[in-house]
PQR file with spaces between the fields and no chain letter, atoms N, CA, C, O and H, PARSE charges and radii, in Angstrom:
ATOM       1  N    MET     1      93.954  110.154  100.352 -0.4000 1.5000
ATOM       2  CA   MET     1      95.338  110.935  101.061 -0.0000 2.0000
ATOM       3  C    MET     1      95.675  110.003  101.275  0.5500 1.7000
ATOM       4  O    MET     1      95.125  109.618  102.307 -0.5500 1.4000
ATOM       5  N    ARG     2      96.725  108.871  100.658 -0.4000 1.5000
ATOM       6  CA   ARG     2      97.747  108.052  101.471 -0.0000 2.0000
ATOM       7  C    ARG     2      99.114  108.688  102.671  0.5500 1.7000
ATOM       8  O    ARG     2      99.871  109.657  102.734 -0.5500 1.4000
ATOM       9  H    ARG     2      97.171  109.184   99.820  0.4000 1.0000
ATOM      10  N    GLN     3      98.801  107.417  103.496 -0.4000 1.5000
ATOM      11  CA   GLN     3      99.834  108.104  104.339 -0.0000 2.0000
ATOM      12  C    GLN     3     101.280  107.211  104.240  0.5500 1.7000
ATOM      13  O    GLN     3     101.398  105.986  104.251 -0.5500 1.4000
ATOM      14  H    GLN     3      98.186  106.630  103.445  0.4000 1.0000
ATOM      15  N    LYS     4     102.354  108.267  104.136 -0.4000 1.5000
ATOM      16  CA   LYS     4     103.406  107.480  104.546 -0.0000 2.0000
ATOM      17  C    LYS     4     103.751  106.875  105.061  0.5500 1.7000
ATOM      18  O    LYS     4     103.371  107.508  106.046 -0.5500 1.4000
ATOM      19  H    LYS     4     102.257  109.262  104.127  0.4000 1.0000
ATOM      20  N    SER     5     104.510  105.559  105.736 -0.4000 1.5000
ATOM      21  CA   SER     5     104.963  105.339  106.808 -0.0000 2.0000
ATOM      22  C    SER     5     106.265  105.564  106.806  0.5500 1.7000
ATOM      23  O    SER     5     106.941  105.449  105.784 -0.5500 1.4000
ATOM      24  H    SER     5     104.818  105.045  104.936  0.4000 1.0000
ATOM      25  N    LYS     6     106.946  106.053  108.437 -0.4000 1.5000
ATOM      26  CA   LYS     6     108.158  105.861  108.293 -0.0000 2.0000
ATOM      27  C    LYS     6     108.640  104.887  109.100  0.5500 1.7000
ATOM      28  O    LYS     6     108.111  104.335  110.066 -0.5500 1.4000
ATOM      29  H    LYS     6     106.397  106.147  109.267  0.4000 1.0000
ATOM      30  N    HIS     7     109.907  104.708  108.502 -0.4000 1.5000
ATOM      31  CA   HIS     7     110.704  103.575  108.976 -0.0000 2.0000
ATOM      32  C    HIS     7     111.982  103.780  109.184  0.5500 1.7000
ATOM      33  O    HIS     7     112.724  103.549  108.230 -0.5500 1.4000
ATOM      34  H    HIS     7     110.336  105.156  107.718  0.4000 1.0000
ATOM      35  N    GLU     8     112.595  104.265  110.475 -0.4000 1.5000
ATOM      36  CA   GLU     8     113.407  104.052  111.185 -0.0000 2.0000
ATOM      37  C    GLU     8     114.569  102.883  111.789  0.5500 1.7000
ATOM      38  O    GLU     8     114.595  101.906  112.539 -0.5500 1.4000
ATOM      39  H    GLU     8     111.992  104.453  111.250  0.4000 1.0000
ATOM      40  N    LEU     9     115.449  103.657  110.960 -0.4000 1.5000
ATOM      41  CA   LEU     9     116.493  101.745  111.234 -0.0000 2.0000
ATOM      42  C    LEU     9     117.480  102.592  112.522  0.5500 1.7000
ATOM      43  O    LEU     9     117.826  103.766  112.390 -0.5500 1.4000
ATOM      44  H    LEU     9     115.428  104.450  110.351  0.4000 1.0000
ATOM      45  N    ASP    10     117.880  101.624  113.914 -0.4000 1.5000
ATOM      46  CA   ASP    10     118.766  102.060  115.212 -0.0000 2.0000
ATOM      47  C    ASP    10     120.504  102.900  114.291  0.5500 1.7000
ATOM      48  O    ASP    10     121.122  103.955  114.152 -0.5500 1.4000
ATOM      49  H    ASP    10     117.599  100.670  114.021  0.4000 1.0000
ATOM      50  N    PHE    11     120.504  100.996  113.816 -0.4000 1.5000
ATOM      51  CA   PHE    11     122.555  102.152  112.771 -0.0000 2.0000
ATOM      52  C    PHE    11     122.914  101.193  111.760  0.5500 1.7000
ATOM      53  O    PHE    11     122.744   99.992  111.971 -0.5500 1.4000
ATOM      54  H    PHE    11     120.002  100.139  113.929  0.4000 1.0000
ATOM      55  N    VAL    12     123.381  101.608  110.716 -0.4000 1.5000
ATOM      56  CA   VAL    12     123.442  101.443  109.659 -0.0000 2.0000
ATOM      57  C    VAL    12     124.960  101.633  109.768  0.5500 1.7000
ATOM      58  O    VAL    12     125.565  102.684  109.980 -0.5500 1.4000
ATOM      59  H    VAL    12     123.519  102.583  110.545  0.4000 1.0000
ATOM      60  N    LEU    13     125.461  100.371  109.575 -0.4000 1.5000
ATOM      61  CA   LEU    13     126.926   99.866  109.176 -0.0000 2.0000
ATOM      62  C    LEU    13     127.815   99.820  108.275  0.5500 1.7000
ATOM      63  O    LEU    13     127.603   98.726  107.751 -0.5500 1.4000
ATOM      64  H    LEU    13     124.970   99.518  109.403  0.4000 1.0000
ATOM      65  N    PRO    14     128.547  100.219  107.824 -0.5600 1.5000
ATOM      66  CA   PRO    14     129.527   99.853  106.505  0.2800 2.0000
ATOM      67  C    PRO    14     130.137   98.525  106.810  0.5500 1.7000
ATOM      68  O    PRO    14     130.430   98.257  107.975 -0.5500 1.4000
ATOM      69  N    ALA    15     130.422   97.386  105.511 -0.4000 1.5000
ATOM      70  CA   ALA    15     130.839   96.319  105.922 -0.0000 2.0000
ATOM      71  C    ALA    15     131.633   96.154  104.455  0.5500 1.7000
ATOM      72  O    ALA    15     131.115   96.869  103.598 -0.5500 1.4000
ATOM      73  H    ALA    15     130.184   97.604  104.565  0.4000 1.0000
ATOM      74  N    GLU    16     132.694   95.429  104.009 -0.4000 1.5000
ATOM      75  CA   GLU    16     132.921   95.097  103.145 -0.0000 2.0000
ATOM      76  C    GLU    16     132.218   94.133  102.258  0.5500 1.7000
ATOM      77  O    GLU    16     132.416   94.161  101.043 -0.5500 1.4000
ATOM      78  H    GLU    16     133.115   94.849  104.706  0.4000 1.0000
ATOM      79  N    GLU    17     131.522   93.403  102.730 -0.4000 1.5000
ATOM      80  CA   GLU    17     130.527   92.785  101.739 -0.0000 2.0000
ATOM      81  C    GLU    17     128.746   94.038  101.639  0.5500 1.7000
ATOM      82  O    GLU    17     127.829   94.052  100.818 -0.5500 1.4000
ATOM      83  H    GLU    17     131.362   93.381  103.717  0.4000 1.0000
ATOM      84  N    GLY    18     128.907   94.552  102.412 -0.4000 1.5000
ATOM      85  CA   GLY    18     128.010   95.394  102.011 -0.0000 2.0000
ATOM      86  C    GLY    18     127.089   96.277  103.362  0.5500 1.7000
ATOM      87  O    GLY    18     127.957   96.792  104.067 -0.5500 1.4000
ATOM      88  H    GLY    18     129.652   94.540  103.078  0.4000 1.0000
ATOM      89  N    ILE    19     125.814   96.574  103.875 -0.4000 1.5000
ATOM      90  CA   ILE    19     125.884   97.318  105.114 -0.0000 2.0000
ATOM      91  C    ILE    19     125.573   96.090  106.071  0.5500 1.7000
ATOM      92  O    ILE    19     125.294   94.937  105.743 -0.5500 1.4000
ATOM      93  H    ILE    19     125.109   96.155  103.302  0.4000 1.0000
ATOM      94  N    GLN    20     125.667   96.519  107.066 -0.4000 1.5000
ATOM      95  CA   GLN    20     124.903   95.695  108.437 -0.0000 2.0000
ATOM      96  C    GLN    20     124.151   96.692  109.165  0.5500 1.7000
ATOM      97  O    GLN    20     124.521   97.807  109.533 -0.5500 1.4000
ATOM      98  H    GLN    20     125.894   97.456  107.332  0.4000 1.0000
ATOM      99  N    ILE    21     122.871   96.030  109.336 -0.4000 1.5000
ATOM     100  CA   ILE    21     121.811   96.979  110.010 -0.0000 2.0000
ATOM     101  C    ILE    21     121.229   96.042  111.638  0.5500 1.7000
ATOM     102  O    ILE    21     121.113   94.876  112.014 -0.5500 1.4000
ATOM     103  H    ILE    21     122.571   95.124  109.036  0.4000 1.0000
ATOM     104  N    VAL    22     121.000   97.437  112.187 -0.4000 1.5000
ATOM     105  CA   VAL    22     121.227   96.514  114.087 -0.0000 2.0000
ATOM     106  C    VAL    22     120.008   97.749  114.426  0.5500 1.7000
ATOM     107  O    VAL    22     120.264   98.953  114.403 -0.5500 1.4000
ATOM     108  H    VAL    22     121.095   98.385  111.881  0.4000 1.0000
ATOM     109  N    GLU    23     118.548   97.123  114.764 -0.4000 1.5000
ATOM     110  CA   GLU    23     118.044   97.099  115.633 -0.0000 2.0000
ATOM     111  C    GLU    23     117.752   96.923  117.148  0.5500 1.7000
ATOM     112  O    GLU    23     117.163   95.890  117.468 -0.5500 1.4000
ATOM     113  H    GLU    23     118.340   96.145  114.784  0.4000 1.0000
ATOM     114  N    VAL    24     118.074   97.762  118.066 -0.4000 1.5000
ATOM     115  CA   VAL    24     117.711   97.691  119.406 -0.0000 2.0000
ATOM     116  C    VAL    24     116.266   97.537  120.148  0.5500 1.7000
ATOM     117  O    VAL    24     115.538   98.468  120.491 -0.5500 1.4000
ATOM     118  H    VAL    24     118.552   98.601  117.806  0.4000 1.0000
ATOM     119  N    LYS    25     116.095   96.559  120.265 -0.4000 1.5000
ATOM     120  CA   LYS    25     114.682   96.165  121.696 -0.0000 2.0000
ATOM     121  C    LYS    25     114.989   96.086  122.098  0.5500 1.7000
ATOM     122  O    LYS    25     116.125   95.615  122.140 -0.5500 1.4000
ATOM     123  H    LYS    25     116.686   95.802  119.986  0.4000 1.0000
ATOM     124  N    SER    26     113.796   96.762  123.530 -0.4000 1.5000
ATOM     125  CA   SER    26     114.116   96.633  124.839 -0.0000 2.0000
ATOM     126  C    SER    26     112.225   95.442  124.903  0.5500 1.7000
ATOM     127  O    SER    26     111.286   95.399  124.109 -0.5500 1.4000
ATOM     128  H    SER    26     112.872   97.146  123.496  0.4000 1.0000
ATOM     129  N    GLY    27     112.386   94.979  125.749 -0.4000 1.5000
ATOM     130  CA   GLY    27     111.342   94.442  126.215 -0.0000 2.0000
ATOM     131  C    GLY    27     111.122   92.567  125.580  0.5500 1.7000
ATOM     132  O    GLY    27     111.984   91.848  125.076 -0.5500 1.4000
ATOM     133  H    GLY    27     113.149   95.014  126.394  0.4000 1.0000
ATOM     134  N    SER    28     109.575   92.233  125.883 -0.4000 1.5000
ATOM     135  CA   SER    28     109.634   90.989  124.966 -0.0000 2.0000
ATOM     136  C    SER    28     109.389   91.326  123.789  0.5500 1.7000
ATOM     137  O    SER    28     109.479   90.432  122.947 -0.5500 1.4000
ATOM     138  H    SER    28     108.874   92.817  126.293  0.4000 1.0000
ATOM     139  N    ASN    29     109.083   92.417  123.428 -0.4000 1.5000
ATOM     140  CA   ASN    29     108.091   91.985  122.032 -0.0000 2.0000
ATOM     141  C    ASN    29     109.563   92.232  120.558  0.5500 1.7000
ATOM     142  O    ASN    29     109.341   92.617  119.410 -0.5500 1.4000
ATOM     143  H    ASN    29     109.010   93.143  124.112  0.4000 1.0000
ATOM     144  N    PHE    30     110.995   91.840  121.176 -0.4000 1.5000
ATOM     145  CA   PHE    30     111.491   92.611  120.062 -0.0000 2.0000
ATOM     146  C    PHE    30     111.515   91.488  118.771  0.5500 1.7000
ATOM     147  O    PHE    30     111.739   91.891  117.629 -0.5500 1.4000
ATOM     148  H    PHE    30     111.175   91.527  122.109  0.4000 1.0000
ATOM     149  N    ARG    31     111.358   90.583  118.950 -0.4000 1.5000
ATOM     150  CA   ARG    31     110.744   89.882  117.319 -0.0000 2.0000
ATOM     151  C    ARG    31     109.587   90.581  116.335  0.5500 1.7000
ATOM     152  O    ARG    31     109.268   90.143  115.229 -0.5500 1.4000
ATOM     153  H    ARG    31     111.177   90.256  119.878  0.4000 1.0000
ATOM     154  N    ARG    32     109.143   91.525  116.852 -0.4000 1.5000
ATOM     155  CA   ARG    32     108.110   92.657  115.999 -0.0000 2.0000
ATOM     156  C    ARG    32     109.262   93.933  115.706  0.5500 1.7000
ATOM     157  O    ARG    32     109.654   94.793  116.494 -0.5500 1.4000
ATOM     158  H    ARG    32     109.401   91.880  117.750  0.4000 1.0000
ATOM     159  N    HIS    33     109.572   93.746  114.519 -0.4000 1.5000
ATOM     160  CA   HIS    33     110.829   95.007  113.785 -0.0000 2.0000
ATOM     161  C    HIS    33     110.343   95.522  111.881  0.5500 1.7000
ATOM     162  O    HIS    33     110.829   95.263  110.780 -0.5500 1.4000
ATOM     163  H    HIS    33     109.253   93.048  113.879  0.4000 1.0000
ATOM     164  N    ALA    34     109.080   96.394  112.404 -0.4000 1.5000
ATOM     165  CA   ALA    34     108.822   96.744  110.713 -0.0000 2.0000
ATOM     166  C    ALA    34     109.978   97.149  110.231  0.5500 1.7000
ATOM     167  O    ALA    34     110.410   96.789  109.135 -0.5500 1.4000
ATOM     168  H    ALA    34     108.685   96.604  113.298  0.4000 1.0000
ATOM     169  N    SER    35     110.787   98.223  111.309 -0.4000 1.5000
ATOM     170  CA   SER    35     111.732   99.051  109.674 -0.0000 2.0000
ATOM     171  C    SER    35     112.843   97.889  109.453  0.5500 1.7000
ATOM     172  O    SER    35     113.513   98.035  108.431 -0.5500 1.4000
ATOM     173  H    SER    35     110.436   98.516  112.198  0.4000 1.0000
ATOM     174  N    LEU    36     113.151   96.722  110.280 -0.4000 1.5000
ATOM     175  CA   LEU    36     114.107   96.192  109.764 -0.0000 2.0000
ATOM     176  C    LEU    36     113.914   95.511  108.642  0.5500 1.7000
ATOM     177  O    LEU    36     114.675   95.520  107.674 -0.5500 1.4000
ATOM     178  H    LEU    36     112.606   96.603  111.110  0.4000 1.0000
ATOM     179  N    ASP    37     112.295   94.550  108.802 -0.4000 1.5000
ATOM     180  CA   ASP    37     111.838   93.761  108.291 -0.0000 2.0000
ATOM     181  C    ASP    37     111.645   94.813  106.442  0.5500 1.7000
ATOM     182  O    ASP    37     112.134   94.359  105.408 -0.5500 1.4000
ATOM     183  H    ASP    37     111.677   94.543  109.588  0.4000 1.0000
ATOM     184  N    TYR    38     110.988   95.945  106.484 -0.4000 1.5000
ATOM     185  CA   TYR    38     111.150   96.390  105.456 -0.0000 2.0000
ATOM     186  C    TYR    38     112.191   97.014  104.531  0.5500 1.7000
ATOM     187  O    TYR    38     112.094   97.394  103.364 -0.5500 1.4000
ATOM     188  H    TYR    38     110.591   96.314  107.324  0.4000 1.0000
ATOM     189  N    ALA    39     113.126   97.013  105.310 -0.4000 1.5000
ATOM     190  CA   ALA    39     114.227   97.322  104.757 -0.0000 2.0000
ATOM     191  C    ALA    39     115.321   95.662  104.370  0.5500 1.7000
ATOM     192  O    ALA    39     116.389   95.454  103.795 -0.5500 1.4000
ATOM     193  H    ALA    39     113.205   96.705  106.258  0.4000 1.0000
ATOM     194  N    LEU    40     114.582   95.054  104.874 -0.4000 1.5000
ATOM     195  CA   LEU    40     115.508   93.868  104.354 -0.0000 2.0000
ATOM     196  C    LEU    40     114.045   93.170  102.976  0.5500 1.7000
ATOM     197  O    LEU    40     114.399   92.406  102.078 -0.5500 1.4000
ATOM     198  H    LEU    40     113.714   95.223  105.341  0.4000 1.0000
ATOM     199  N    ALA    41     112.959   93.500  103.073 -0.4000 1.5000
ATOM     200  CA   ALA    41     112.700   93.374  101.777 -0.0000 2.0000
ATOM     201  C    ALA    41     112.645   94.583  100.541  0.5500 1.7000
ATOM     202  O    ALA    41     112.040   94.370   99.490 -0.5500 1.4000
ATOM     203  H    ALA    41     112.672   94.121  103.802  0.4000 1.0000
ATOM     204  N    HIS    42     113.112   95.426  100.722 -0.4000 1.5000
ATOM     205  CA   HIS    42     113.410   96.420   99.851 -0.0000 2.0000
ATOM     206  C    HIS    42     115.071   96.684   98.938  0.5500 1.7000
ATOM     207  O    HIS    42     115.454   97.049   97.826 -0.5500 1.4000
ATOM     208  H    HIS    42     113.604   95.598  101.576  0.4000 1.0000
ATOM     209  N    SER    43     115.695   96.190  100.349 -0.4000 1.5000
ATOM     210  CA   SER    43     117.263   96.582  100.083 -0.0000 2.0000
ATOM     211  C    SER    43     118.063   95.824   99.877  0.5500 1.7000
ATOM     212  O    SER    43     119.224   96.116   99.593 -0.5500 1.4000
ATOM     213  H    SER    43     115.384   95.893  101.252  0.4000 1.0000
ATOM     214  N    HIS    44     117.438   94.246  100.013 -0.4000 1.5000
ATOM     215  CA   HIS    44     118.274   92.868  100.482 -0.0000 2.0000
ATOM     216  C    HIS    44     119.537   92.712   99.575  0.5500 1.7000
ATOM     217  O    HIS    44     120.594   92.549  100.185 -0.5500 1.4000
ATOM     218  H    HIS    44     116.494   94.008  100.243  0.4000 1.0000
ATOM     219  N    SER    45     119.571   92.728   98.717 -0.4000 1.5000
ATOM     220  CA   SER    45     120.877   92.869   97.766 -0.0000 2.0000
ATOM     221  C    SER    45     122.108   93.663   98.736  0.5500 1.7000
ATOM     222  O    SER    45     123.104   92.941   98.682 -0.5500 1.4000
ATOM     223  H    SER    45     118.713   92.861   98.220  0.4000 1.0000
ATOM     224  N    ILE    46     122.285   94.444   99.284 -0.4000 1.5000
ATOM     225  CA   ILE    46     123.467   95.236   99.515 -0.0000 2.0000
ATOM     226  C    ILE    46     123.074   94.844  101.469  0.5500 1.7000
ATOM     227  O    ILE    46     123.708   95.035  102.507 -0.5500 1.4000
ATOM     228  H    ILE    46     121.476   95.031   99.328  0.4000 1.0000
ATOM     229  N    ILE    47     121.658   94.208  101.130 -0.4000 1.5000
ATOM     230  CA   ILE    47     122.357   94.016  103.512 -0.0000 2.0000
ATOM     231  C    ILE    47     123.330   93.091  103.884  0.5500 1.7000
ATOM     232  O    ILE    47     122.665   92.407  104.662 -0.5500 1.4000
ATOM     233  H    ILE    47     121.143   94.052  100.287  0.4000 1.0000
ATOM     234  N    PHE    48     123.968   92.804  103.876 -0.4000 1.5000
ATOM     235  CA   PHE    48     125.193   91.651  104.615 -0.0000 2.0000
ATOM     236  C    PHE    48     124.563   91.195  105.797  0.5500 1.7000
ATOM     237  O    PHE    48     124.739   89.980  105.889 -0.5500 1.4000
ATOM     238  H    PHE    48     124.509   93.360  103.245  0.4000 1.0000
ATOM     239  N    GLU    49     123.845   91.688  106.823 -0.4000 1.5000
ATOM     240  CA   GLU    49     123.851   91.320  107.809 -0.0000 2.0000
ATOM     241  C    GLU    49     122.336   92.314  108.948  0.5500 1.7000
ATOM     242  O    GLU    49     122.144   93.420  109.454 -0.5500 1.4000
ATOM     243  H    GLU    49     123.701   92.675  106.748  0.4000 1.0000
ATOM     244  N    ALA    50     121.757   91.201  108.832 -0.4000 1.5000
ATOM     245  CA   ALA    50     120.548   91.753  109.691 -0.0000 2.0000
ATOM     246  C    ALA    50     120.955   91.240  111.922  0.5500 1.7000
ATOM     247  O    ALA    50     121.147   90.147  112.455 -0.5500 1.4000
ATOM     248  H    ALA    50     121.913   90.303  108.421  0.4000 1.0000
ATOM     249  N    ILE    51     120.903   92.898  112.601 -0.4000 1.5000
ATOM     250  CA   ILE    51     120.768   92.242  114.011 -0.0000 2.0000
ATOM     251  C    ILE    51     120.225   92.842  114.868  0.5500 1.7000
ATOM     252  O    ILE    51     120.375   94.039  115.114 -0.5500 1.4000
ATOM     253  H    ILE    51     120.747   93.786  112.168  0.4000 1.0000
ATOM     254  N    VAL    52     119.381   91.913  115.542 -0.4000 1.5000
ATOM     255  CA   VAL    52     118.749   92.632  116.805 -0.0000 2.0000
ATOM     256  C    VAL    52     119.513   92.477  118.328  0.5500 1.7000
ATOM     257  O    VAL    52     120.096   91.437  118.635 -0.5500 1.4000
ATOM     258  H    VAL    52     119.260   90.941  115.342  0.4000 1.0000
ATOM     259  N    LEU    53     119.445   93.425  119.057 -0.4000 1.5000
ATOM     260  CA   LEU    53     120.327   93.754  120.285 -0.0000 2.0000
ATOM     261  C    LEU    53     118.930   93.354  120.888  0.5500 1.7000
ATOM     262  O    LEU    53     117.956   93.898  120.370 -0.5500 1.4000
ATOM     263  H    LEU    53     118.972   94.270  118.809  0.4000 1.0000
ATOM     264  N    CYS    54     118.698   92.417  121.981 -0.4000 1.5000
ATOM     265  CA   CYS    54     117.536   92.351  123.020 -0.0000 2.0000
ATOM     266  C    CYS    54     117.206   92.044  123.989  0.5500 1.7000
ATOM     267  O    CYS    54     116.489   93.042  123.911 -0.5500 1.4000
ATOM     268  H    CYS    54     119.490   91.974  122.402  0.4000 1.0000
ATOM     269  N    ASN    55     117.034   91.737  124.687 -0.4000 1.5000
ATOM     270  CA   ASN    55     116.619   90.619  126.043 -0.0000 2.0000
ATOM     271  C    ASN    55     116.505   89.241  125.556  0.5500 1.7000
ATOM     272  O    ASN    55     116.029   88.330  126.234 -0.5500 1.4000
ATOM     273  H    ASN    55     117.616   90.926  124.750  0.4000 1.0000
ATOM     274  N    SER    56     116.858   89.139  124.617 -0.4000 1.5000
ATOM     275  CA   SER    56     117.173   86.909  124.430 -0.0000 2.0000
ATOM     276  C    SER    56     118.664   86.481  124.769  0.5500 1.7000
ATOM     277  O    SER    56     119.525   87.250  125.197 -0.5500 1.4000
ATOM     278  H    SER    56     117.244   89.879  124.066  0.4000 1.0000
ATOM     279  N    ASN    57     118.829   85.094  124.502 -0.4000 1.5000
ATOM     280  CA   ASN    57     119.585   84.614  124.430 -0.0000 2.0000
ATOM     281  C    ASN    57     120.750   85.043  123.005  0.5500 1.7000
ATOM     282  O    ASN    57     120.941   86.251  122.868 -0.5500 1.4000
ATOM     283  H    ASN    57     118.130   84.469  124.155  0.4000 1.0000
ATOM     284  N    VAL    58     121.525   84.042  121.949 -0.4000 1.5000
ATOM     285  CA   VAL    58     121.596   84.103  120.307 -0.0000 2.0000
ATOM     286  C    VAL    58     120.258   82.948  119.867  0.5500 1.7000
ATOM     287  O    VAL    58     119.776   81.864  120.195 -0.5500 1.4000
ATOM     288  H    VAL    58     121.369   83.061  122.060  0.4000 1.0000
ATOM     289  N    VAL    59     120.127   83.868  119.072 -0.4000 1.5000
ATOM     290  CA   VAL    59     118.933   83.003  118.391 -0.0000 2.0000
ATOM     291  C    VAL    59     119.180   83.447  116.565  0.5500 1.7000
ATOM     292  O    VAL    59     118.594   84.512  116.370 -0.5500 1.4000
ATOM     293  H    VAL    59     120.518   84.748  118.805  0.4000 1.0000
ATOM     294  N    LEU    60     119.804   82.971  115.367 -0.4000 1.5000
ATOM     295  CA   LEU    60     119.096   83.552  114.392 -0.0000 2.0000
ATOM     296  C    LEU    60     118.196   82.819  113.355  0.5500 1.7000
ATOM     297  O    LEU    60     118.372   81.753  112.766 -0.5500 1.4000
ATOM     298  H    LEU    60     120.279   82.106  115.526  0.4000 1.0000
ATOM     299  N    ASP    61     117.416   83.507  113.322 -0.4000 1.5000
ATOM     300  CA   ASP    61     116.128   83.107  113.054 -0.0000 2.0000
ATOM     301  C    ASP    61     115.648   84.337  111.162  0.5500 1.7000
ATOM     302  O    ASP    61     115.712   85.565  111.100 -0.5500 1.4000
ATOM     303  H    ASP    61     117.272   84.374  113.800  0.4000 1.0000
ATOM     304  N    ASN    62     115.374   83.689  110.383 -0.4000 1.5000
ATOM     305  CA   ASN    62     115.156   83.844  108.984 -0.0000 2.0000
ATOM     306  C    ASN    62     116.381   84.860  108.653  0.5500 1.7000
ATOM     307  O    ASN    62     116.105   85.986  108.237 -0.5500 1.4000
ATOM     308  H    ASN    62     115.323   82.692  110.433  0.4000 1.0000
ATOM     309  N    GLY    63     117.467   84.543  108.799 -0.4000 1.5000
ATOM     310  CA   GLY    63     118.928   85.417  108.667 -0.0000 2.0000
ATOM     311  C    GLY    63     119.053   86.361  109.493  0.5500 1.7000
ATOM     312  O    GLY    63     120.091   87.020  109.433 -0.5500 1.4000
ATOM     313  H    GLY    63     117.691   83.628  109.137  0.4000 1.0000
ATOM     314  N    ILE    64     118.135   86.665  110.401 -0.4000 1.5000
ATOM     315  CA   ILE    64     118.151   87.528  111.696 -0.0000 2.0000
ATOM     316  C    ILE    64     118.807   87.426  112.759  0.5500 1.7000
ATOM     317  O    ILE    64     118.220   86.996  113.752 -0.5500 1.4000
ATOM     318  H    ILE    64     117.291   86.130  110.450  0.4000 1.0000
ATOM     319  N    ARG    65     119.952   87.727  112.828 -0.4000 1.5000
ATOM     320  CA   ARG    65     120.416   87.366  114.320 -0.0000 2.0000
ATOM     321  C    ARG    65     119.552   88.460  115.437  0.5500 1.7000
ATOM     322  O    ARG    65     118.952   89.533  115.499 -0.5500 1.4000
ATOM     323  H    ARG    65     120.429   88.077  112.022  0.4000 1.0000
ATOM     324  N    TYR    66     119.760   87.918  115.801 -0.4000 1.5000
ATOM     325  CA   TYR    66     119.100   88.036  117.525 -0.0000 2.0000
ATOM     326  C    TYR    66     120.105   87.994  119.114  0.5500 1.7000
ATOM     327  O    TYR    66     119.956   87.095  119.941 -0.5500 1.4000
ATOM     328  H    TYR    66     120.248   87.046  115.751  0.4000 1.0000
ATOM     329  N    LEU    67     120.810   88.811  119.234 -0.4000 1.5000
ATOM     330  CA   LEU    67     121.847   88.906  120.192 -0.0000 2.0000
ATOM     331  C    LEU    67     121.350   89.650  121.530  0.5500 1.7000
ATOM     332  O    LEU    67     120.505   90.544  121.479 -0.5500 1.4000
ATOM     333  H    LEU    67     120.930   89.542  118.561  0.4000 1.0000
ATOM     334  N    PRO    68     121.934   89.218  122.722 -0.5600 1.5000
ATOM     335  CA   PRO    68     121.832   90.263  124.024  0.2800 2.0000
ATOM     336  C    PRO    68     122.321   91.358  123.950  0.5500 1.7000
ATOM     337  O    PRO    68     123.395   91.518  123.371 -0.5500 1.4000
ATOM     338  N    LEU    69     121.864   92.044  124.336 -0.4000 1.5000
ATOM     339  CA   LEU    69     122.408   93.563  124.766 -0.0000 2.0000
ATOM     340  C    LEU    69     123.866   93.940  124.695  0.5500 1.7000
ATOM     341  O    LEU    69     124.435   94.643  123.860 -0.5500 1.4000
ATOM     342  H    LEU    69     120.992   91.914  124.807  0.4000 1.0000
ATOM     343  N    TYR    70     124.520   93.089  126.141 -0.4000 1.5000
ATOM     344  CA   TYR    70     125.728   93.322  126.715 -0.0000 2.0000
ATOM     345  C    TYR    70     126.559   92.916  125.122  0.5500 1.7000
ATOM     346  O    TYR    70     127.651   93.453  124.936 -0.5500 1.4000
ATOM     347  H    TYR    70     124.058   92.518  126.819  0.4000 1.0000
ATOM     348  N    MET    71     126.070   92.090  124.161 -0.4000 1.5000
ATOM     349  CA   MET    71     127.142   92.309  123.204 -0.0000 2.0000
ATOM     350  C    MET    71     127.343   93.159  122.170  0.5500 1.7000
ATOM     351  O    MET    71     128.150   92.899  121.279 -0.5500 1.4000
ATOM     352  H    MET    71     125.183   91.654  124.311  0.4000 1.0000
ATOM     353  N    ALA    72     126.598   94.295  122.198 -0.4000 1.5000
ATOM     354  CA   ALA    72     126.664   95.522  121.359 -0.0000 2.0000
ATOM     355  C    ALA    72     128.370   95.833  121.596  0.5500 1.7000
ATOM     356  O    ALA    72     128.901   96.843  121.133 -0.5500 1.4000
ATOM     357  H    ALA    72     125.941   94.506  122.922  0.4000 1.0000
ATOM     358  N    MET    73     128.827   95.198  122.082 -0.4000 1.5000
ATOM     359  CA   MET    73     130.687   95.782  122.468 -0.0000 2.0000
ATOM     360  C    MET    73     130.890   95.140  121.600  0.5500 1.7000
ATOM     361  O    MET    73     130.836   95.612  122.736 -0.5500 1.4000
ATOM     362  H    MET    73     128.396   94.378  122.458  0.4000 1.0000
ATOM     363  N    PHE    74     131.189   94.182  120.289 -0.4000 1.5000
ATOM     364  CA   PHE    74     131.577   93.357  120.276 -0.0000 2.0000
ATOM     365  C    PHE    74     131.248   93.813  118.292  0.5500 1.7000
ATOM     366  O    PHE    74     131.872   93.290  117.369 -0.5500 1.4000
ATOM     367  H    PHE    74     131.233   93.799  119.366  0.4000 1.0000
ATOM     368  N    LEU    75     130.351   94.670  118.160 -0.4000 1.5000
ATOM     369  CA   LEU    75     130.418   94.801  116.914 -0.0000 2.0000
ATOM     370  C    LEU    75     131.099   95.524  116.555  0.5500 1.7000
ATOM     371  O    LEU    75     131.221   95.711  115.345 -0.5500 1.4000
ATOM     372  H    LEU    75     129.843   95.095  118.909  0.4000 1.0000
């Protein structure tokens, strides 16, 4: 029997351009985000922006914007 994978996104926000997906990560492994990667691979045409809130500086990598946790208030 094939096991289904479970993908959950932390936040999905509407925007005029499409949707904005946000993952919140703690710890140093913030670049591992299976749910976000799955959403980008299967729904890329409607996703306007992908954001990971984490313990890092501002970085843009492969279309994913990494922001420090304290910047959540600006979303």
